[in-house]
N, C-alpha and C positions, 0 to 999 in steps of 0.2 A: 535460537539462530539469531545472532542480531549482528548488526556490522556496521561501521559510519558507510557515505558513500563522498566518494571527494573530486570522480571526476566530474568539472563542470557539464560536460556533452550529455552524461549521464544522470543530474541535477537535472537540464533544461529539459530533459524526455520526459522524468520521471512527474517534475511536478507539471507539467501537461496533460501529463493522465488523471494526478490528482486533481489539478483543476478543472479538467471535464469530467469528473466521476459524480455523481449526486450526492446531496446532501442526504443524510439518513438520519433519522429518528426513531425508528420504529428498532425493537427488541435485535440483536446481532443471533441469528444459526451460530448454535457448536460448528465449527471447523478443524480437519485433523492439522492440516498446519498454523502455524503460529511464529513469526520470525519479529524481530522488534530490528529498526534502523533508525537512523540519524541524516537527517537533508538540513544542514548548515546546523542553526539552532533547534530546530524541530525534530520530537523526537515521534516518530512513530510507531505503532504497532500493525502489523497485517499478516489479517486471520484468509487462510486461502484453500482452496478445497480444488481436485480438477471437474472441472464441468460447472462451477455452484460459483459467485456472487463470488467476489474480492470485498473485504472489507478494509476499511484502513480509519485506526482511531487515533487521533490525538489530543494535546490538551484544548487544541481548538475543535474538536466536534468528530462525527464519523461520517466518512462516504463510502459510498458504494459503488463498485461499476461492475460491467460484465467482466466475465472469466478472456485474461488475454495474455496469449502465450509471449508475446512481448514484452510488456509491461514485467511479467515473473521472470522473464530474461533478463532483465534490467537491475531487476532486485538480487535476484542469485547471487552469494558467495563463492 
């Protein structure tokens, strides 16, 4: 699944989640769900699964965050 997010309010909320996520340098656990999204000029891979950490991977690095239903709602197309 992939998509481009253009809604400024959604982008602002998603960027806030990303900025609050922890930088991650360890290996990423395999996840059942994977999607790609584009926010502005940033292409990002999102790996997620119910009750597991969410990983956000881009050319800028990897971030990890706790599972958050609000974040998943924002990125669902």
